[in-house]
VEXNUVEX-504193 format. One record per residue: residue number from 0; residue in three letters; x, y, z of N, C-alpha, C, O, CB in turn. Coordinates in nm, 3 decimals. Glycine has a CB too. Layout:
// residues N
(site NUM ala (X Y Z) (X Y Z) (X Y Z) (X Y Z) (X Y Z));
...
// end
This chain:
// residues 196
(site 0 met (6.669 11.804 10.089) (6.808 11.773 10.094) (6.822 11.621 10.104) (6.754 11.556 10.183) (6.876 11.844 10.211));
(site 1 ile (6.909 11.568 10.025) (6.930 11.425 10.020) (7.064 11.395 10.085) (7.166 11.456 10.051) (6.925 11.372 9.873));
(site 2 asn (7.064 11.300 10.178) (7.188 11.255 10.242) (7.231 11.126 10.174) (7.175 11.019 10.199) (7.168 11.234 10.398));
(site 3 ala (7.329 11.136 10.092) (7.374 11.019 10.018) (7.447 10.924 10.110) (7.537 10.965 10.183) (7.465 11.060 9.901));
(site 4 gly (7.409 10.793 10.107) (7.478 10.689 10.184) (7.436 10.681 10.328) (7.484 10.595 10.401) (7.623 10.710 10.178));
(site 5 ile (7.349 10.768 10.369) (7.306 10.763 10.509) (7.158 10.734 10.510) (7.078 10.809 10.454) (7.337 10.897 10.584));
(site 6 ala (7.120 10.624 10.574) (6.979 10.586 10.583) (6.929 10.627 10.719) (7.006 10.644 10.813) (6.959 10.434 10.559));
(site 7 pro (6.801 10.643 10.730) (6.745 10.675 10.861) (6.777 10.565 10.963) (6.790 10.448 10.926) (6.593 10.696 10.851));
(site 8 val (6.789 10.599 11.087) (6.825 10.508 11.195) (6.729 10.390 11.200) (6.773 10.277 11.225) (6.827 10.581 11.329));
(site 9 gly (6.603 10.410 11.178) (6.502 10.304 11.182) (6.531 10.195 11.080) (6.505 10.077 11.107) (6.364 10.362 11.157));
(site 10 val (6.584 10.231 10.964) (6.615 10.132 10.861) (6.729 10.042 10.908) (6.724 9.921 10.891) (6.653 10.201 10.727));
(site 11 tyr (6.832 10.102 10.969) (6.943 10.022 11.020) (6.897 9.926 11.129) (6.933 9.809 11.127) (7.053 10.113 11.074));
(site 12 leu (6.817 9.974 11.222) (6.771 9.889 11.331) (6.685 9.774 11.278) (6.698 9.661 11.325) (6.692 9.970 11.432));
(site 13 thr (6.598 9.801 11.184) (6.513 9.698 11.128) (6.599 9.592 11.059) (6.578 9.472 11.079) (6.411 9.758 11.030));
(site 14 arg (6.695 9.638 10.979) (6.782 9.542 10.910) (6.867 9.465 11.011) (6.888 9.345 10.994) (6.873 9.616 10.808));
(site 15 met (6.916 9.531 11.114) (6.997 9.463 11.215) (6.915 9.362 11.292) (6.961 9.251 11.322) (7.059 9.564 11.311));
(site 16 lys (6.791 9.400 11.326) (6.706 9.307 11.400) (6.682 9.182 11.317) (6.688 9.071 11.368) (6.573 9.373 11.438));
(site 17 arg (6.654 9.200 11.187) (6.629 9.085 11.101) (6.755 9.000 11.089) (6.749 8.877 11.099) (6.582 9.131 10.962));
(site 18 ser (6.869 9.064 11.067) (6.995 8.990 11.052) (7.031 8.918 11.181) (7.070 8.801 11.181) (7.109 9.086 11.011));
(site 19 ala (7.017 8.989 11.291) (7.049 8.928 11.419) (6.956 8.811 11.447) (7.000 8.707 11.495) (7.040 9.032 11.532));
(site 20 phe (6.830 8.828 11.417) (6.734 8.721 11.438) (6.767 8.601 11.350) (6.763 8.487 11.397) (6.592 8.770 11.409));
(site 21 leu (6.800 8.626 11.223) (6.834 8.517 11.131) (6.963 8.445 11.175) (6.975 8.323 11.160) (6.850 8.571 10.989));
(site 22 leu (7.057 8.520 11.229) (7.179 8.458 11.279) (7.154 8.385 11.411) (7.221 8.286 11.441) (7.287 8.564 11.298));
(site 23 phe (7.060 8.433 11.488) (7.031 8.376 11.618) (6.957 8.242 11.608) (6.973 8.158 11.697) (6.951 8.474 11.699));
(site 24 ile (6.877 8.221 11.505) (6.799 8.098 11.491) (6.888 7.974 11.489) (6.861 7.880 11.564) (6.715 8.103 11.363));
(site 25 pro (6.995 7.967 11.405) (7.080 7.847 11.409) (7.148 7.826 11.545) (7.164 7.712 11.589) (7.185 7.856 11.300));
(site 26 val (7.188 7.935 11.611) (7.251 7.924 11.742) (7.151 7.866 11.842) (7.185 7.777 11.920) (7.303 8.062 11.791));
(site 27 leu (7.028 7.915 11.840) (6.924 7.866 11.928) (6.894 7.718 11.900) (6.880 7.639 11.993) (6.797 7.950 11.911));
(site 28 ala (6.885 7.683 11.773) (6.855 7.544 11.737) (6.967 7.450 11.782) (6.940 7.342 11.835) (6.833 7.531 11.585));
(site 29 ser (7.092 7.491 11.760) (7.203 7.402 11.799) (7.213 7.389 11.950) (7.245 7.281 12.000) (7.335 7.455 11.742));
(site 30 ser (7.187 7.495 12.025) (7.194 7.484 12.171) (7.079 7.400 12.225) (7.097 7.328 12.323) (7.192 7.623 12.235));
(site 31 ala (6.963 7.407 12.163) (6.851 7.323 12.205) (6.883 7.177 12.178) (6.853 7.090 12.260) (6.721 7.364 12.132));
(site 32 ala (6.946 7.150 12.064) (6.985 7.012 12.032) (7.091 6.963 12.129) (7.089 6.846 12.170) (7.037 7.002 11.887));
(site 33 ala (7.184 7.051 12.167) (7.290 7.012 12.261) (7.230 6.979 12.398) (7.271 6.882 12.461) (7.394 7.125 12.276));
(site 34 val (7.133 7.059 12.443) (7.067 7.032 12.570) (6.997 6.897 12.564) (7.003 6.818 12.658) (6.966 7.144 12.606));
(site 35 his (6.929 6.870 12.452) (6.860 6.743 12.436) (6.959 6.626 12.437) (6.931 6.523 12.498) (6.779 6.742 12.305));
(site 36 arg (7.075 6.642 12.370) (7.176 6.537 12.369) (7.232 6.515 12.509) (7.255 6.400 12.548) (7.290 6.572 12.273));
(site 37 lys (7.253 6.622 12.586) (7.307 6.607 12.721) (7.208 6.534 12.810) (7.248 6.455 12.895) (7.340 6.743 12.781));
(site 38 gln (7.079 6.559 12.791) (6.980 6.491 12.872) (6.967 6.344 12.832) (6.945 6.259 12.917) (6.845 6.560 12.860));
(site 39 ala (6.981 6.315 12.702) (6.966 6.178 12.656) (7.091 6.095 12.681) (7.083 5.974 12.699) (6.931 6.177 12.508));
(site 40 ala (7.207 6.159 12.681) (7.333 6.085 12.691) (7.348 6.004 12.820) (7.394 5.891 12.812) (7.447 6.180 12.680));
(site 41 pro (7.312 6.057 12.938) (7.334 5.978 13.058) (7.263 5.843 13.056) (7.318 5.744 13.105) (7.290 6.056 13.177));
(site 42 asp (7.140 5.838 12.999) (7.070 5.711 12.994) (7.148 5.609 12.913) (7.167 5.496 12.957) (6.931 5.729 12.936));
(site 43 arg (7.193 5.649 12.794) (7.270 5.557 12.711) (7.402 5.523 12.780) (7.443 5.407 12.778) (7.296 5.619 12.572));
(site 44 trp (7.470 5.621 12.842) (7.598 5.596 12.907) (7.581 5.503 13.027) (7.658 5.409 13.044) (7.662 5.729 12.952));
(site 45 asp (7.478 5.530 13.109) (7.456 5.447 13.226) (7.427 5.302 13.185) (7.480 5.209 13.246) (7.340 5.502 13.310));
(site 46 thr (7.345 5.283 13.083) (7.314 5.149 13.036) (7.440 5.079 12.987) (7.462 4.962 13.018) (7.209 5.154 12.925));
(site 47 ala (7.522 5.150 12.910) (7.645 5.090 12.858) (7.739 5.055 12.972) (7.803 4.950 12.969) (7.714 5.186 12.760));
(site 48 thr (7.748 5.141 13.071) (7.837 5.115 13.184) (7.790 4.993 13.262) (7.871 4.906 13.296) (7.845 5.238 13.276));
(site 49 val (7.661 4.987 13.292) (7.609 4.874 13.367) (7.629 4.745 13.289) (7.672 4.644 13.345) (7.460 4.895 13.400));
(site 50 asn (7.597 4.747 13.159) (7.610 4.626 13.079) (7.755 4.582 13.068) (7.782 4.462 13.077) (7.553 4.648 12.940));
(site 51 ser (7.848 4.675 13.048) (7.988 4.635 13.034) (8.044 4.583 13.165) (8.124 4.489 13.165) (8.073 4.753 12.984));
(site 52 ser (8.004 4.642 13.278) (8.057 4.593 13.405) (7.996 4.458 13.440) (8.061 4.376 13.505) (8.030 4.695 13.516));
(site 53 ala (7.873 4.434 13.399) (7.812 4.305 13.426) (7.879 4.196 13.343) (7.886 4.081 13.387) (7.661 4.310 13.396));
(site 54 arg (7.928 4.230 13.224) (7.992 4.132 13.138) (8.142 4.124 13.160) (8.205 4.031 13.110) (7.963 4.164 12.994));
(site 55 ser (8.200 4.217 13.231) (8.345 4.220 13.249) (8.391 4.099 13.330) (8.344 4.078 13.442) (8.388 4.351 13.319));
(site 56 pro (8.482 4.018 13.274) (8.527 3.900 13.347) (8.619 3.937 13.464) (8.697 4.031 13.455) (8.598 3.804 13.253));
(site 57 arg (8.608 3.862 13.571) (8.697 3.875 13.687) (8.759 3.738 13.711) (8.717 3.667 13.802) (8.619 3.927 13.816));
(site 58 pro (8.858 3.701 13.629) (8.912 3.566 13.638) (9.005 3.540 13.756) (9.050 3.427 13.772) (8.983 3.535 13.514));
(site 59 val (9.035 3.640 13.837) (9.126 3.619 13.951) (9.055 3.663 14.079) (9.001 3.774 14.087) (9.260 3.697 13.932));
(site 60 lys (9.057 3.575 14.179) (9.002 3.609 14.311) (9.113 3.589 14.413) (9.172 3.481 14.421) (8.875 3.522 14.347));
(site 61 trp (9.142 3.692 14.491) (9.247 3.687 14.592) (9.187 3.663 14.729) (9.081 3.717 14.762) (9.330 3.817 14.592));
(site 62 thr (9.255 3.582 14.811) (9.214 3.562 14.950) (9.338 3.563 15.040) (9.448 3.527 14.998) (9.135 3.430 14.966));
(site 63 val (9.317 3.603 15.164) (9.422 3.598 15.267) (9.400 3.467 15.341) (9.295 3.447 15.403) (9.418 3.724 15.365));
(site 64 leu (9.499 3.378 15.336) (9.486 3.250 15.407) (9.498 3.275 15.557) (9.578 3.357 15.601) (9.594 3.148 15.359));
(site 65 gly (9.417 3.204 15.632) (9.417 3.223 15.777) (9.302 3.312 15.822) (9.286 3.335 15.942) (9.548 3.283 15.823));
(site 66 gly (9.224 3.361 15.730) (9.106 3.440 15.765) (9.135 3.583 15.804) (9.241 3.638 15.776) (9.034 3.374 15.876));
(site 67 asp (9.035 3.643 15.870) (9.041 3.785 15.906) (9.107 3.811 16.041) (9.128 3.927 16.076) (8.903 3.841 15.908));
(site 68 ser (9.139 3.708 16.116) (9.193 3.730 16.250) (9.332 3.795 16.242) (9.409 3.770 16.149) (9.201 3.597 16.329));
(site 69 ala (9.360 3.879 16.340) (9.488 3.950 16.344) (9.602 3.852 16.375) (9.589 3.767 16.462) (9.485 4.064 16.449));
(site 70 arg (9.712 3.866 16.303) (9.831 3.784 16.327) (9.914 3.850 16.437) (9.926 3.972 16.442) (9.915 3.767 16.197));
(site 71 glu (9.969 3.768 16.525) (10.050 3.819 16.637) (10.194 3.839 16.592) (10.249 3.754 16.522) (10.044 3.722 16.758));
(site 72 val (10.255 3.951 16.632) (10.395 3.978 16.602) (10.452 4.068 16.711) (10.383 4.154 16.765) (10.411 4.044 16.462));
(site 73 thr (10.578 4.046 16.744) (10.648 4.131 16.841) (10.711 4.247 16.765) (10.761 4.228 16.654) (10.756 4.050 16.922));
(site 74 ser (10.710 4.366 16.825) (10.769 4.480 16.756) (10.916 4.451 16.725) (10.989 4.395 16.807) (10.756 4.609 16.842));
(site 75 gly (10.959 4.490 16.605) (11.094 4.464 16.558) (11.107 4.331 16.487) (11.214 4.300 16.435) (11.189 4.469 16.673));
(site 76 arg (11.002 4.252 16.482) (11.006 4.118 16.421) (10.925 4.115 16.290) (10.872 4.216 16.244) (10.952 4.013 16.519));
(site 77 thr (10.918 3.994 16.235) (10.848 3.973 16.108) (10.741 3.866 16.124) (10.760 3.769 16.197) (10.948 3.934 15.996));
(site 78 val (10.630 3.885 16.056) (10.524 3.785 16.052) (10.491 3.758 15.905) (10.492 3.849 15.823) (10.396 3.834 16.132));
(site 79 ser (10.463 3.632 15.873) (10.432 3.595 15.735) (10.282 3.599 15.711) (10.203 3.551 15.793) (10.487 3.455 15.702));
(site 80 ile (10.244 3.656 15.599) (10.104 3.659 15.557) (10.099 3.596 15.418) (10.174 3.634 15.328) (10.046 3.806 15.556));
(site 81 thr (10.010 3.498 15.402) (10.001 3.425 15.275) (9.874 3.462 15.201) (9.763 3.457 15.256) (10.006 3.274 15.299));
(site 82 leu (9.891 3.499 15.075) (9.780 3.527 14.984) (9.768 3.412 14.886) (9.867 3.350 14.848) (9.799 3.663 14.910));
(site 83 gln (9.646 3.386 14.844) (9.624 3.286 14.739) (9.543 3.350 14.628) (9.444 3.418 14.652) (9.552 3.160 14.795));
(site 84 ala (9.587 3.326 14.505) (9.513 3.371 14.388) (9.439 3.251 14.330) (9.500 3.148 14.301) (9.608 3.436 14.282));
(site 85 glu (9.309 3.264 14.314) (9.231 3.161 14.246) (9.209 3.210 14.104) (9.128 3.300 14.080) (9.094 3.132 14.320));
(site 86 ile (9.282 3.151 14.010) (9.280 3.196 13.871) (9.192 3.101 13.791) (9.214 2.980 13.790) (9.424 3.202 13.811));
(site 87 ala (9.092 3.156 13.723) (8.997 3.076 13.646) (9.069 2.997 13.537) (9.172 3.039 13.485) (8.888 3.166 13.584));
(site 88 lys (9.013 2.883 13.504) (9.070 2.796 13.402) (9.081 2.872 13.270) (8.988 2.941 13.228) (8.984 2.667 13.384));
(site 89 gly (9.197 2.858 13.206) (9.220 2.926 13.078) (9.283 3.063 13.091) (9.315 3.126 12.990) (9.092 2.939 13.004));
(site 90 trp (9.302 3.111 13.214) (9.361 3.243 13.240) (9.491 3.225 13.316) (9.516 3.119 13.373) (9.263 3.334 13.319));
(site 91 his (9.575 3.329 13.317) (9.700 3.328 13.394) (9.741 3.470 13.429) (9.700 3.566 13.364) (9.813 3.257 13.314));
(site 92 ile (9.823 3.482 13.535) (9.884 3.610 13.571) (10.035 3.595 13.554) (10.085 3.483 13.542) (9.846 3.654 13.718));
(site 93 tyr (10.105 3.706 13.554) (10.249 3.703 13.530) (10.325 3.710 13.662) (10.275 3.764 13.760) (10.292 3.819 13.437));
(site 94 ser (10.446 3.655 13.662) (10.520 3.636 13.787) (10.574 3.767 13.844) (10.573 3.872 13.779) (10.635 3.541 13.764));
(site 95 leu (10.620 3.757 13.967) (10.685 3.869 14.035) (10.815 3.908 13.964) (10.860 4.022 13.975) (10.713 3.834 14.181));
(site 96 thr (10.876 3.813 13.892) (11.006 3.836 13.828) (10.995 3.851 13.676) (11.095 3.841 13.605) (11.101 3.722 13.861));
(site 97 gln (10.873 3.874 13.625) (10.854 3.892 13.482) (10.938 4.010 13.433) (10.933 4.119 13.490) (10.704 3.913 13.448));
(site 98 lys (11.015 3.987 13.326) (11.102 4.093 13.272) (11.020 4.202 13.202) (10.909 4.177 13.154) (11.204 4.034 13.175));
(site 99 ala (11.075 4.321 13.197) (11.010 4.436 13.132) (10.999 4.412 12.981) (11.067 4.326 12.925) (11.087 4.567 13.160));
(site 100 gly (10.914 4.489 12.919) (10.898 4.480 12.774) (10.782 4.393 12.731) (10.766 4.365 12.613) (11.024 4.429 12.713));
(site 101 gly (10.702 4.350 12.825) (10.589 4.264 12.793) (10.474 4.293 12.887) (10.437 4.409 12.907) (10.628 4.117 12.801));
(site 102 pro (10.417 4.187 12.946) (10.304 4.206 13.036) (10.345 4.270 13.168) (10.463 4.278 13.201) (10.235 4.074 13.062));
(site 103 ile (10.245 4.314 13.242) (10.266 4.374 13.374) (10.293 4.261 13.475) (10.209 4.172 13.490) (10.141 4.461 13.418));
(site 104 pro (10.407 4.264 13.544) (10.434 4.159 13.643) (10.350 4.179 13.769) (10.303 4.290 13.797) (10.583 4.157 13.679));
(site 105 leu (10.331 4.072 13.843) (10.263 4.078 13.972) (10.345 4.164 14.067) (10.468 4.154 14.070) (10.241 3.936 14.030));
(site 106 arg (10.278 4.247 14.143) (10.343 4.329 14.245) (10.258 4.324 14.371) (10.138 4.352 14.365) (10.364 4.478 14.197));
(site 107 leu (10.318 4.288 14.484) (10.248 4.283 14.612) (10.310 4.388 14.704) (10.432 4.393 14.719) (10.256 4.140 14.677));
(site 108 tyr (10.227 4.471 14.766) (10.279 4.582 14.847) (10.180 4.619 14.957) (10.062 4.582 14.952) (10.308 4.704 14.758));
(site 109 val (10.230 4.693 15.057) (10.150 4.735 15.172) (10.084 4.869 15.142) (10.145 4.960 15.085) (10.239 4.744 15.299));
(site 110 val (9.957 4.880 15.182) (9.880 5.004 15.165) (9.827 5.048 15.302) (9.761 4.969 15.370) (9.763 4.984 15.063));
(site 111 gly (9.855 5.170 15.342) (9.793 5.227 15.461) (9.855 5.192 15.594) (9.787 5.196 15.696) (9.656 5.189 15.464));
(site 112 ala (9.982 5.156 15.597) (10.049 5.128 15.724) (10.184 5.199 15.725) (10.263 5.182 15.632) (10.066 4.975 15.748));
(site 113 thr (10.210 5.276 15.828) (10.337 5.349 15.833) (10.449 5.269 15.900) (10.566 5.290 15.870) (10.319 5.479 15.907));
(site 114 asp (10.412 5.177 15.990) (10.516 5.103 16.060) (10.517 4.954 16.025) (10.576 4.874 16.097) (10.499 5.119 16.209));
(site 115 val (10.453 4.917 15.914) (10.455 4.779 15.864) (10.503 4.784 15.720) (10.451 4.860 15.638) (10.313 4.712 15.874));
(site 116 val (10.604 4.701 15.689) (10.662 4.700 15.554) (10.686 4.556 15.510) (10.691 4.464 15.592) (10.794 4.782 15.549));
(site 117 val (10.702 4.538 15.378) (10.745 4.408 15.326) (10.895 4.401 15.356) (10.973 4.483 15.308) (10.714 4.390 15.170));
(site 118 arg (10.934 4.300 15.437) (11.074 4.286 15.478) (11.128 4.153 15.424) (11.101 4.047 15.480) (11.088 4.294 15.634));
(site 119 gly (11.202 4.162 15.317) (11.256 4.039 15.257) (11.191 4.008 15.124) (11.125 4.091 15.063) (11.239 3.922 15.352));
(site 120 val (11.212 3.885 15.081) (11.165 3.840 14.950) (11.033 3.765 14.966) (11.017 3.682 15.056) (11.270 3.750 14.882));
(site 121 val (10.939 3.795 14.877) (10.811 3.724 14.876) (10.835 3.583 14.825) (10.895 3.564 14.719) (10.704 3.799 14.788));
(site 122 lys (10.788 3.482 14.900) (10.801 3.342 14.857) (10.687 3.312 14.761) (10.570 3.332 14.791) (10.799 3.243 14.979));
(site 123 ala (10.726 3.262 14.643) (10.627 3.232 14.539) (10.662 3.100 14.473) (10.778 3.059 14.475) (10.622 3.347 14.434));
(site 124 pro (10.564 3.033 14.414) (10.596 2.910 14.342) (10.679 2.942 14.218) (10.681 3.055 14.170) (10.468 2.835 14.302));
(site 125 lys (10.747 2.841 14.168) (10.825 2.860 14.046) (10.728 2.884 13.930) (10.637 2.804 13.909) (10.917 2.736 14.017));
(site 126 pro (10.746 2.994 13.856) (10.653 3.022 13.747) (10.677 2.931 13.626) (10.787 2.881 13.605) (10.664 3.168 13.705));
(site 127 glu (10.572 2.912 13.549) (10.582 2.839 13.423) (10.635 2.936 13.318) (10.592 3.051 13.311) (10.442 2.778 13.380));
(site 128 arg (10.729 2.890 13.236) (10.786 2.975 13.130) (10.731 2.928 12.996) (10.743 2.811 12.959) (10.943 2.970 13.131));
(site 129 ile (10.670 3.024 12.923) (10.619 2.990 12.790) (10.640 3.107 12.695) (10.661 3.221 12.738) (10.468 2.952 12.796));
(site 130 leu (10.635 3.078 12.566) (10.635 3.184 12.465) (10.492 3.234 12.458) (10.403 3.161 12.415) (10.688 3.133 12.324));
(site 131 asp (10.469 3.357 12.499) (10.335 3.415 12.507) (10.298 3.475 12.371) (10.365 3.566 12.323) (10.328 3.522 12.618));
(site 132 gln (10.192 3.423 12.311) (10.147 3.472 12.180) (10.094 3.616 12.187) (10.097 3.688 12.088) (10.038 3.380 12.124));
(site 133 asn (10.045 3.656 12.304) (9.994 3.793 12.318) (10.105 3.897 12.306) (10.083 4.007 12.256) (9.922 3.809 12.452));
(site 134 phe (10.226 3.861 12.352) (10.335 3.958 12.356) (10.452 3.920 12.265) (10.538 4.004 12.238) (10.385 3.972 12.497));
(site 135 gly (10.455 3.797 12.219) (10.563 3.753 12.131) (10.697 3.738 12.202) (10.802 3.745 12.137) (10.578 3.850 12.019));
(site 136 ile (10.697 3.717 12.333) (10.820 3.697 12.411) (10.799 3.583 12.509) (10.686 3.540 12.533) (10.860 3.828 12.486));
(site 137 glu (10.909 3.534 12.567) (10.897 3.434 12.671) (10.850 3.503 12.799) (10.905 3.605 12.841) (11.033 3.360 12.694));
(site 138 thr (10.747 3.445 12.860) (10.693 3.504 12.982) (10.694 3.402 13.095) (10.705 3.282 13.072) (10.549 3.556 12.958));
(site 139 glu (10.683 3.453 13.217) (10.675 3.371 13.338) (10.534 3.390 13.393) (10.492 3.503 13.419) (10.785 3.410 13.445));
(site 140 leu (10.462 3.281 13.410) (10.323 3.297 13.451) (10.280 3.196 13.555) (10.344 3.093 13.576) (10.233 3.286 13.333));
(site 141 tyr (10.168 3.229 13.621) (10.104 3.142 13.719) (9.961 3.117 13.673) (9.896 3.206 13.620) (10.108 3.204 13.862));
(site 142 ser (9.914 2.995 13.695) (9.774 2.962 13.673) (9.730 2.874 13.789) (9.812 2.831 13.870) (9.752 2.892 13.534));
(site 143 gly (9.601 2.846 13.796) (9.552 2.762 13.906) (9.535 2.839 14.035) (9.466 2.941 14.038) (9.645 2.645 13.929));
(site 144 thr (9.598 2.791 14.144) (9.585 2.856 14.276) (9.722 2.878 14.341) (9.753 2.814 14.442) (9.496 2.770 14.369));
(site 145 pro (9.802 2.966 14.285) (9.934 2.992 14.345) (9.921 3.066 14.478) (9.828 3.145 14.499) (10.022 3.072 14.248));
(site 146 arg (10.018 3.040 14.568) (10.022 3.107 14.698) (10.149 3.191 14.707) (10.255 3.153 14.657) (10.016 3.004 14.814));
(site 147 phe (10.135 3.305 14.772) (10.246 3.398 14.788) (10.257 3.434 14.936) (10.162 3.485 14.995) (10.226 3.527 14.699));
(site 148 thr (10.374 3.406 14.995) (10.396 3.435 15.137) (10.480 3.561 15.148) (10.592 3.567 15.097) (10.465 3.315 15.208));
(site 149 ile (10.425 3.660 15.216) (10.487 3.792 15.226) (10.540 3.812 15.368) (10.463 3.804 15.464) (10.385 3.905 15.189));
(site 150 pro (10.670 3.838 15.383) (10.724 3.867 15.517) (10.694 4.013 15.554) (10.748 4.105 15.494) (10.878 3.841 15.521));
(site 151 met (10.609 4.032 15.652) (10.569 4.167 15.695) (10.649 4.206 15.819) (10.636 4.145 15.925) (10.416 4.173 15.724));
(site 152 gly (10.732 4.308 15.804) (10.815 4.353 15.914) (10.753 4.469 15.988) (10.690 4.556 15.929) (10.952 4.391 15.863));
(site 153 val (10.773 4.467 16.120) (10.721 4.573 16.206) (10.841 4.647 16.265) (10.936 4.583 16.311) (10.628 4.516 16.319));
(site 154 ala (10.837 4.778 16.264) (10.947 4.859 16.318) (10.968 4.828 16.467) (10.874 4.798 16.540) (10.918 5.009 16.299));
(site 155 gly (11.094 4.835 16.509) (11.131 4.803 16.648) (11.068 4.892 16.751) (11.047 4.850 16.865) (11.278 4.809 16.663));
(site 156 arg (11.038 5.013 16.716) (10.980 5.108 16.812) (10.829 5.125 16.794) (10.771 5.222 16.843) (11.048 5.244 16.800));
(site 157 ser (10.767 5.033 16.724) (10.622 5.041 16.704) (10.549 5.020 16.835) (10.580 4.926 16.908) (10.575 4.939 16.599));
(site 158 pro (10.453 5.104 16.866) (10.375 5.083 16.988) (10.287 4.958 16.973) (10.248 4.921 16.862) (10.287 5.207 17.019));
(site 159 ser (10.257 4.895 17.085) (10.174 4.774 17.079) (10.031 4.812 17.040) (9.988 4.926 17.056) (10.175 4.700 17.216));
(site 160 gly (9.960 4.714 16.988) (9.822 4.735 16.945) (9.797 4.673 16.808) (9.887 4.615 16.748) (9.789 4.884 16.943));
(site 161 thr (9.677 4.687 16.762) (9.636 4.629 16.635) (9.654 4.729 16.522) (9.621 4.846 16.535) (9.489 4.583 16.641));
(site 162 arg (9.708 4.682 16.411) (9.723 4.763 16.289) (9.638 4.700 16.181) (9.650 4.581 16.151) (9.874 4.773 16.244));
(site 163 lys (9.552 4.781 16.123) (9.472 4.736 16.009) (9.526 4.807 15.886) (9.546 4.928 15.886) (9.318 4.766 16.029));
(site 164 phe (9.551 4.730 15.783) (9.602 4.786 15.658) (9.560 4.694 15.545) (9.484 4.600 15.566) (9.757 4.802 15.662));
(site 165 gln (9.608 4.720 15.427) (9.575 4.637 15.311) (9.702 4.594 15.240) (9.806 4.659 15.247) (9.482 4.713 15.214));
(site 166 ile (9.691 4.482 15.172) (9.796 4.438 15.081) (9.740 4.457 14.940) (9.634 4.404 14.907) (9.840 4.288 15.107));
(site 167 gly (9.812 4.533 14.859) (9.772 4.555 14.721) (9.834 4.448 14.632) (9.952 4.416 14.645) (9.812 4.695 14.674));
(site 168 ala (9.754 4.395 14.543) (9.802 4.299 14.443) (9.776 4.362 14.306) (9.662 4.369 14.259) (9.730 4.157 14.457));
(site 169 arg (9.884 4.408 14.243) (9.874 4.468 14.109) (9.918 4.362 14.009) (10.025 4.303 14.023) (9.964 4.599 14.096));
(site 170 tyr (9.834 4.336 13.909) (9.863 4.227 13.816) (9.792 4.249 13.683) (9.706 4.336 13.670) (9.822 4.093 13.877));
(site 171 gln (9.830 4.169 13.585) (9.761 4.164 13.457) (9.723 4.020 13.432) (9.805 3.930 13.453) (9.851 4.221 13.341));
(site 172 val (9.602 3.997 13.389) (9.554 3.862 13.364) (9.523 3.847 13.216) (9.463 3.934 13.153) (9.427 3.830 13.450));
(site 173 cys (9.568 3.733 13.160) (9.549 3.706 13.018) (9.502 3.563 12.997) (9.521 3.475 13.082) (9.680 3.732 12.941));
(site 174 ser (9.441 3.542 12.882) (9.413 3.407 12.834) (9.502 3.387 12.712) (9.587 3.471 12.684) (9.258 3.386 12.799));
(site 175 asp (9.483 3.279 12.641) (9.566 3.261 12.521) (9.518 3.348 12.405) (9.586 3.356 12.303) (9.566 3.115 12.478));
(site 176 lys (9.403 3.413 12.420) (9.348 3.497 12.313) (9.346 3.646 12.344) (9.350 3.729 12.252) (9.209 3.453 12.282));
(site 177 met (9.340 3.682 12.472) (9.327 3.823 12.508) (9.386 3.852 12.645) (9.404 3.762 12.728) (9.181 3.866 12.504));
(site 178 cys (9.414 3.981 12.667) (9.460 4.029 12.798) (9.364 4.136 12.847) (9.316 4.218 12.768) (9.606 4.084 12.791));
(site 179 leu (9.336 4.135 12.975) (9.256 4.241 13.036) (9.350 4.351 13.083) (9.468 4.325 13.106) (9.169 4.187 13.153));
(site 180 pro (9.300 4.473 13.099) (9.386 4.581 13.149) (9.439 4.548 13.289) (9.371 4.479 13.365) (9.309 4.716 13.152));
(site 181 pro (9.558 4.596 13.323) (9.611 4.573 13.459) (9.513 4.625 13.564) (9.442 4.723 13.541) (9.749 4.642 13.477));
(site 182 arg (9.509 4.558 13.677) (9.420 4.601 13.785) (9.490 4.581 13.919) (9.590 4.510 13.929) (9.286 4.523 13.782));
(site 183 thr (9.436 4.644 14.022) (9.486 4.629 14.157) (9.371 4.587 14.247) (9.268 4.653 14.253) (9.551 4.761 14.208));
(site 184 asp (9.389 4.476 14.316) (9.294 4.431 14.417) (9.358 4.457 14.552) (9.479 4.438 14.568) (9.255 4.279 14.399));
(site 185 lys (9.277 4.499 14.651) (9.329 4.526 14.785) (9.262 4.433 14.885) (9.140 4.419 14.886) (9.307 4.674 14.825));
(site 186 leu (9.344 4.371 14.968) (9.294 4.275 15.067) (9.318 4.329 15.207) (9.428 4.376 15.239) (9.363 4.137 15.049));
(site 187 asp (9.217 4.322 15.291) (9.227 4.370 15.429) (9.306 4.271 15.514) (9.286 4.150 15.508) (9.088 4.392 15.490));
(site 188 val (9.398 4.327 15.595) (9.483 4.247 15.682) (9.494 4.319 15.817) (9.487 4.442 15.823) (9.625 4.223 15.618));
(site 189 ala (9.512 4.241 15.923) (9.534 4.300 16.056) (9.645 4.223 16.126) (9.655 4.101 16.113) (9.403 4.299 16.141));
(site 190 ile (9.728 4.296 16.199) (9.829 4.233 16.284) (9.818 4.294 16.424) (9.780 4.410 16.439) (9.973 4.252 16.225));
(site 191 arg (9.852 4.216 16.524) (9.851 4.265 16.661) (9.995 4.268 16.709) (10.061 4.165 16.718) (9.762 4.175 16.755));
(site 192 ile (10.043 4.389 16.738) (10.184 4.406 16.777) (10.194 4.401 16.929) (10.124 4.472 17.001) (10.241 4.541 16.722));
(site 193 ala (10.285 4.315 16.975) (10.313 4.305 17.119) (10.448 4.368 17.144) (10.541 4.352 17.065) (10.310 4.155 17.169));
(site 194 ser (10.461 4.440 17.253) (10.591 4.501 17.285) (10.687 4.393 17.331) (10.645 4.285 17.373) (10.577 4.612 17.394));
(site 195 arg (10.816 4.422 17.322) (10.921 4.324 17.360) (10.925 4.299 17.507) (11.006 4.221 17.555) (11.057 4.371 17.314));
// end
């Protein structure tokens, strides 16, 4: 008796094993290559990261004038803290009052203090106004060693003691040929609050 269209089970399994094996070889080869790429990639990535960070310019250095000592303030009052930016020759940052639509303006703010705030207007030198080729607009900028005096207010009901916090300086630095991405530098500050 002949069964038309029906092959013995062994024939199907043999053909399936061969087909499955043939289909499995490319999958196996590609996954082995992927594993090899994953193992090789970190070395190339780490080298690129180290090299780029070593070459990355840092044309602005911020310092707190008066050193690390805590400034004295009575609760409910204000104490001035002055920051200085040392900007490398050929570079500049943009002013606190830089208009929108161009570079990132300088922003100074308190980080990590609940009862210390910027109270009032930050005193800054008059910015230089120029037509900036990087943005095609008139910009306000600082170069050299500008100083910024920040009035730090302490809440009237603040308990006495020392407060450690940071002042964040968010800015964008450019030369006449290029701009670096905006960055934030944080400076450690301490104040000693005396009760009234």
